[in-house]
Backbone as ProteinMPNN parsed JSONL, in Angstrom:
{"seq_chain_A": "XXXXXXXXXXXXXXXXXXXXXXXXXXXXXXXXXXXXXXXXXXXXXXXXXXXXXXXXXXXXXXXXXXXXXXXXXXXXXXXXXXXXXXXXXXXXXXXXXXXXXXXXXXXXXXXX", "coords_chain_A": {"N_chain_A": [[-16.801, 5.666, -3.984], [-13.398, 4.696, -3.539], [-11.076, 2.024, -3.308], [-7.794, 1.905, -2.426], [-4.952, 0.092, -2.915], [-1.677, -0.304, -2.101], [1.431, -1.666, -2.795], [4.449, -1.551, -1.332], [7.971, -0.776, -0.721], [9.348, -1.777, 2.4], [10.847, 0.183, 3.899], [9.819, 2.553, 3.056], [7.434, 3.089, 4.252], [6.86, 5.005, 6.374], [7.244, 7.444, 5.018], [5.224, 7.276, 3.058], [2.935, 7.115, 4.658], [2.972, 9.638, 5.949], [2.755, 11.313, 3.692], [0.205, 10.628, 2.777], [-1.366, 11.453, 4.933], [-0.959, 14.196, 4.748], [-2.459, 14.86, 2.471], [-4.965, 14.471, 3.36], [-5.949, 11.927, 4.028], [-7.501, 9.923, 6.358], [-7.529, 7.42, 7.572], [-5.942, 4.205, 7.468], [-4.934, 0.897, 6.53], [-2.315, -1.283, 7.31], [-0.275, -3.89, 6.224], [2.093, -6.485, 6.634], [3.57, -8.077, 3.979], [4.583, -10.626, 1.6], [6.177, -11.111, -1.526], [6.752, -11.271, -5.109], [7.823, -9.809, -8.172], [8.889, -8.408, -11.061], [11.257, -7.959, -9.826], [12.075, -10.309, -8.834], [13.587, -12.99, -6.918], [16.367, -13.611, -4.727], [19.604, -15.106, -4.088], [20.761, -16.587, -1.076], [23.223, -17.294, 1.425], [23.27, -19.746, 3.826], [24.46, -21.207, 6.638], [26.453, -22.409, 5.118], [25.072, -23.43, 2.968], [23.556, -22.697, -0.119], [20.604, -20.97, -0.906], [17.485, -20.133, -2.505], [15.707, -17.153, -2.195], [12.547, -16.576, -2.772], [10.33, -14.923, -2.235], [9.977, -11.579, -1.436], [10.132, -9.249, 1.28], [7.478, -6.983, 1.712], [5.305, -4.116, 2.071], [1.853, -3.717, 2.453], [-0.37, -1.188, 1.887], [-3.544, -0.064, 2.59], [-6.425, 1.818, 1.77], [-9.665, 3.197, 1.976], [-11.394, 5.56, 0.22], [-13.159, 8.696, -0.376], [-14.289, 9.416, -3.713], [-13.293, 11.885, -4.685], [-10.899, 12.25, -3.376], [-9.179, 10.316, -4.158], [-7.338, 10.517, -6.417], [-5.448, 12.406, -5.485], [-4.399, 10.979, -3.338], [-3.241, 8.794, -4.652], [-1.247, 10.09, -6.168], [0.27, 11.069, -4.029], [1.214, 8.683, -2.87], [2.775, 7.669, -4.964], [4.784, 9.672, -5.228], [5.975, 9.532, -2.702], [6.819, 6.878, -2.422], [8.488, 6.221, -4.509], [11.622, 5.148, -5.688], [12.949, 4.944, -7.965], [14.047, 2.532, -8.616], [14.036, -0.972, -9.395], [11.327, -2.841, -8.082], [9.875, -0.985, -6.644], [7.13, -1.124, -6.351], [3.488, -1.461, -6.6], [0.298, 0.047, -7.388], [-3.07, -0.489, -6.806], [-6.357, 0.182, -7.783], [-9.68, 0.051, -6.887], [-13.265, 0.013, -7.19], [-15.47, 0.736, -4.553], [-18.461, -0.466, -3.405], [-20.038, -0.12, -1.109], [-19.768, 1.147, 2.22], [-19.775, 0.693, 5.699], [-20.031, 1.979, 8.891], [-19.567, 0.233, 11.736], [-20.066, 0.872, 14.461], [-21.847, 3.129, 14.475], [-23.588, 2.767, 12.384], [-23.486, 4.38, 10.171], [-23.322, 5.043, 6.636], [-21.783, 4.758, 3.347], [-19.851, 7.582, 2.198], [-19.925, 8.878, 4.665], [-19.288, 6.905, 6.462], [-16.614, 6.639, 6.274]], "CA_chain_A": [[-15.658, 5.422, -3.125], [-12.325, 3.902, -4.132], [-10.123, 1.349, -2.421], [-6.441, 1.988, -2.964], [-4.004, -0.851, -2.323], [-0.323, -0.023, -2.581], [2.491, -2.564, -2.337], [5.633, -0.687, -1.311], [9.131, -1.245, 0.026], [9.108, -1.539, 3.828], [11.458, 1.391, 4.453], [9.092, 3.717, 2.557], [6.136, 3.182, 4.923], [6.676, 6.275, 7.081], [7.095, 8.505, 4.014], [3.916, 7.14, 2.435], [1.926, 7.47, 5.671], [2.989, 11.093, 6.109], [2.243, 11.916, 2.459], [-1.245, 10.425, 2.746], [-1.965, 12.326, 5.944], [-0.897, 15.572, 4.241], [-3.523, 15.105, 1.496], [-6.259, 14.341, 4.018], [-6.367, 10.552, 4.312], [-7.629, 9.837, 7.811], [-7.319, 6.078, 8.094], [-5.429, 3.214, 6.544], [-4.552, -0.405, 7.069], [-0.982, -1.668, 6.859], [-0.023, -5.312, 6.409], [3.37, -6.994, 6.136], [3.32, -9.124, 2.991], [5.745, -11.079, 0.841], [5.836, -11.39, -2.904], [7.774, -10.945, -6.088], [7.398, -9.434, -9.51], [10.093, -8.35, -11.901], [12.433, -7.921, -8.955], [12.394, -11.718, -8.574], [14.192, -13.218, -5.619], [17.817, -13.585, -4.735], [20.151, -16.255, -3.374], [21.439, -16.298, 0.184], [24.035, -18.372, 1.962], [22.912, -20.019, 5.217], [25.205, -22.36, 7.158], [27.203, -23.041, 4.044], [24.221, -23.872, 1.857], [22.95, -21.604, -0.867], [19.203, -21.209, -1.221], [16.835, -19.027, -3.206], [14.621, -16.465, -1.502], [11.621, -16.198, -3.839], [9.407, -13.88, -1.826], [10.642, -10.471, -0.777], [9.224, -8.554, 2.194], [6.86, -5.745, 1.234], [4.232, -3.587, 2.905], [0.628, -3.375, 1.721], [-1.115, -0.089, 2.492], [-4.895, -0.024, 2.034], [-7.274, 2.914, 2.229], [-10.896, 3.425, 1.243], [-11.497, 7.018, 0.191], [-14.14, 9.284, -1.293], [-13.773, 9.523, -5.081], [-12.567, 13.137, -4.932], [-9.598, 12.223, -2.706], [-8.399, 9.185, -4.666], [-6.199, 10.915, -7.267], [-4.431, 13.043, -4.636], [-3.762, 9.913, -2.559], [-2.386, 8.038, -5.57], [-0.07, 10.928, -6.436], [1.073, 11.125, -2.802], [1.906, 7.399, -2.724], [3.814, 7.588, -6.001], [5.915, 10.553, -4.926], [6.642, 9.123, -1.457], [7.352, 5.511, -2.475], [9.369, 6.029, -5.66], [13.075, 5.212, -5.55], [13.424, 4.767, -9.339], [14.717, 1.24, -8.732], [13.107, -2.084, -9.533], [10.743, -3.264, -6.807], [9.192, 0.115, -5.957], [5.796, -1.592, -5.991], [2.335, -1.263, -7.47], [-0.911, 0.59, -6.778], [-4.292, -1.025, -7.392], [-7.519, 0.992, -7.421], [-10.947, -0.611, -7.165], [-14.456, 0.729, -6.748], [-16.132, 0.172, -3.381], [-19.897, -0.219, -3.524], [-20.658, 0.296, 0.141], [-18.984, 1.12, 3.448], [-20.654, 0.841, 6.856], [-19.352, 2.085, 10.189], [-20.277, -0.699, 12.602], [-20.477, 1.516, 15.705], [-22.956, 4.069, 14.338], [-24.469, 2.413, 11.288], [-23.327, 5.327, 9.049], [-22.987, 4.354, 5.398], [-21.184, 5.568, 2.286], [-18.726, 8.45, 2.57], [-20.019, 9.194, 6.093], [-18.677, 5.823, 7.229], [-15.155, 6.707, 6.144]], "C_chain_A": [[-14.663, 4.537, -3.857], [-11.503, 3.243, -3.03], [-8.78, 1.379, -3.117], [-5.571, 1.01, -2.184], [-2.644, -0.566, -2.94], [0.635, -1.028, -1.96], [3.787, -1.774, -2.46], [6.793, -1.362, -0.587], [8.948, -0.881, 1.5], [9.681, -0.226, 4.361], [10.774, 2.667, 3.976], [7.764, 3.948, 3.293], [5.907, 4.529, 5.599], [6.476, 7.431, 6.106], [5.708, 8.477, 3.38], [2.82, 7.549, 3.416], [1.839, 8.984, 5.84], [2.412, 11.791, 4.88], [0.724, 11.777, 2.372], [-1.953, 11.315, 3.767], [-1.997, 13.772, 5.46], [-1.999, 15.873, 3.229], [-4.909, 14.854, 2.077], [-6.773, 12.937, 4.258], [-6.363, 10.359, 5.819], [-7.377, 8.448, 8.377], [-6.768, 5.156, 7.037], [-5.074, 1.943, 7.284], [-3.213, -0.778, 6.469], [-0.755, -3.134, 7.205], [1.371, -5.648, 5.891], [3.063, -8.161, 5.207], [4.637, -9.545, 2.358], [5.305, -11.363, -0.573], [7.013, -11.117, -3.822], [7.113, -10.581, -7.399], [8.63, -9.49, -10.377], [11.366, -8.386, -11.077], [12.965, -9.328, -8.699], [12.945, -11.874, -7.16], [15.694, -13.051, -5.703], [18.307, -14.812, -3.981], [20.857, -15.771, -2.115], [22.214, -17.526, 0.617], [23.683, -18.551, 3.436], [23.588, -21.303, 5.652], [25.872, -23.151, 6.033], [26.389, -23.512, 2.857], [23.588, -22.653, 1.185], [21.487, -21.934, -1.131], [18.588, -19.951, -1.817], [15.711, -18.468, -2.345], [13.704, -15.925, -2.589], [10.78, -14.974, -3.473], [10.133, -12.818, -1.015], [9.664, -9.747, 0.134], [8.76, -7.223, 1.61], [5.838, -5.297, 2.269], [3.04, -3.302, 2.001], [-0.124, -2.327, 2.529], [-2.466, -0.04, 1.804], [-5.663, 1.151, 2.621], [-8.509, 2.974, 1.348], [-11.216, 4.904, 1.368], [-12.677, 7.474, -0.652], [-13.489, 9.47, -2.668], [-12.905, 10.757, -5.29], [-11.195, 13.188, -4.275], [-8.652, 11.191, -3.319], [-7.178, 9.612, -5.473], [-5.084, 11.56, -6.451], [-3.687, 11.995, -3.819], [-2.82, 9.091, -3.43], [-1.109, 8.817, -5.872], [0.851, 10.986, -5.224], [1.861, 9.832, -2.609], [3.046, 7.298, -3.731], [5.019, 8.438, -5.625], [6.669, 10.109, -3.677], [7.332, 7.77, -1.576], [8.395, 5.306, -3.567], [10.844, 6.15, -5.275], [13.743, 5.151, -6.92], [14.249, 3.5, -9.515], [13.654, 0.158, -8.836], [12.595, -2.491, -8.152], [10.054, -2.153, -6.032], [7.754, -0.24, -5.598], [4.743, -1.279, -7.024], [1.225, -0.615, -6.665], [-2.092, 0.012, -7.548], [-5.466, -0.2, -6.882], [-8.778, 0.237, -7.832], [-12.094, 0.24, -6.639], [-15.075, -0.017, -5.568], [-17.615, 0.537, -3.466], [-20.496, 0.345, -2.249], [-19.645, 0.23, 1.268], [-19.944, 1.401, 4.604], [-19.791, 0.934, 8.109], [-20.162, 1.257, 11.175], [-20.842, 0.006, 13.841], [-21.741, 2.347, 15.554], [-23.968, 3.687, 13.262], [-24.393, 3.373, 10.107], [-22.893, 4.551, 7.809], [-22.362, 5.321, 4.403], [-20.003, 6.388, 2.784], [-18.746, 8.804, 4.054], [-19.353, 8.138, 6.967], [-17.151, 5.877, 7.193], [-14.611, 7.647, 7.184]], "O_chain_A": [[-15.047, 3.723, -4.698], [-11.268, 3.823, -1.971], [-8.646, 0.932, -4.256], [-5.467, 1.086, -0.96], [-2.489, -0.586, -4.161], [0.647, -1.218, -0.744], [4.178, -1.375, -3.557], [6.619, -2.387, 0.072], [8.45, 0.2, 1.815], [9.05, 0.416, 5.201], [11.112, 3.755, 4.442], [7.049, 4.902, 2.987], [4.853, 5.136, 5.41], [5.636, 8.301, 6.337], [5.087, 9.522, 3.187], [1.881, 8.251, 3.042], [0.743, 9.544, 5.871], [1.661, 12.757, 5.013], [0.036, 12.703, 1.941], [-3.019, 11.863, 3.486], [-2.956, 14.495, 5.73], [-2.439, 17.018, 3.128], [-5.913, 15.002, 1.38], [-7.926, 12.767, 4.654], [-5.353, 10.597, 6.481], [-7.041, 8.318, 9.554], [-7.078, 5.293, 5.854], [-4.935, 1.929, 8.507], [-2.994, -0.615, 5.269], [-1.008, -3.566, 8.33], [1.784, -5.158, 4.84], [2.386, -9.114, 5.593], [5.671, -8.906, 2.555], [4.18, -11.808, -0.8], [8.111, -10.78, -3.381], [5.991, -10.994, -7.689], [9.33, -10.502, -10.421], [12.422, -8.79, -11.563], [14.141, -9.517, -8.389], [12.782, -10.992, -6.316], [16.22, -12.432, -6.628], [17.523, -15.486, -3.312], [21.463, -14.7, -2.089], [21.9, -18.65, 0.226], [23.788, -17.602, 4.214], [23.32, -22.369, 5.098], [25.851, -24.382, 6.009], [26.948, -23.946, 1.85], [23.147, -21.713, 1.846], [21.163, -23.052, -1.533], [19.11, -18.848, -1.651], [14.874, -19.21, -1.832], [14.03, -14.941, -3.252], [10.551, -14.099, -4.308], [10.814, -13.12, -0.036], [8.484, -9.636, -0.199], [9.557, -6.446, 1.083], [5.547, -6.017, 3.224], [3.187, -2.722, 0.924], [-0.469, -2.542, 3.691], [-2.538, 0.018, 0.576], [-5.566, 1.441, 3.814], [-8.423, 2.823, 0.13], [-11.3, 5.441, 2.472], [-13.144, 6.749, -1.53], [-12.276, 9.659, -2.765], [-11.894, 10.694, -5.99], [-10.402, 14.078, -4.582], [-7.456, 11.195, -3.028], [-6.082, 9.108, -5.231], [-3.907, 11.296, -6.693], [-2.476, 12.107, -3.625], [-1.725, 8.731, -2.997], [-0.014, 8.256, -5.832], [2.073, 10.956, -5.37], [3.032, 9.866, -2.232], [4.154, 6.888, -3.383], [6.155, 7.969, -5.697], [7.884, 10.291, -3.599], [8.333, 7.533, -0.899], [9.116, 4.308, -3.547], [11.26, 7.114, -4.631], [14.962, 5.29, -7.025], [15.051, 3.397, -10.444], [12.513, 0.351, -8.416], [13.345, -2.485, -7.176], [9.682, -2.352, -4.876], [7.215, 0.294, -4.629], [5.039, -0.89, -8.154], [1.195, -0.7, -5.437], [-2.114, 0.022, -8.779], [-5.56, 0.083, -5.688], [-8.921, -0.166, -8.986], [-11.911, 1.078, -5.757], [-15.19, -1.243, -5.585], [-17.97, 1.71, -3.585], [-21.375, 1.204, -2.308], [-18.768, -0.634, 1.277], [-20.825, 2.254, 4.49], [-18.935, 0.085, 8.357], [-21.33, 1.557, 11.419], [-21.985, -0.246, 14.224], [-22.622, 2.286, 16.411], [-25.077, 4.221, 13.23], [-25.138, 3.218, 9.14], [-22.195, 3.541, 7.904], [-22.403, 6.538, 4.586], [-19.255, 5.962, 3.665], [-17.687, 9.012, 4.646], [-18.907, 8.432, 8.076], [-16.482, 5.229, 7.998], [-13.399, 7.854, 7.255]]}, "name": "protein", "num_of_chains": 1, "seq": "XXXXXXXXXXXXXXXXXXXXXXXXXXXXXXXXXXXXXXXXXXXXXXXXXXXXXXXXXXXXXXXXXXXXXXXXXXXXXXXXXXXXXXXXXXXXXXXXXXXXXXXXXXXXXXXX"}
């Protein structure tokens, strides 16, 4: 099993969700996060004072998938989230040793 974490621009969430559903992803977790990379921050003017906004709003999409679905999900995220501008985000893939469905006790791929 693989865990895919994608940090994307907030306005791309619906596109990414639809793309993942089309390739067969049945469940995911979405979290509002803040961060920065090469995009850095920017300055804003508030009540006449200028200040730096270091952390930019992003969305983190997480899904745990069977190994055979991981590449299709990664490709779907890339095609749906890409704007070809700085700040499009990142995808992280890690191996998951075990998954357990609490309600039934199913384990492994059956728990997904």
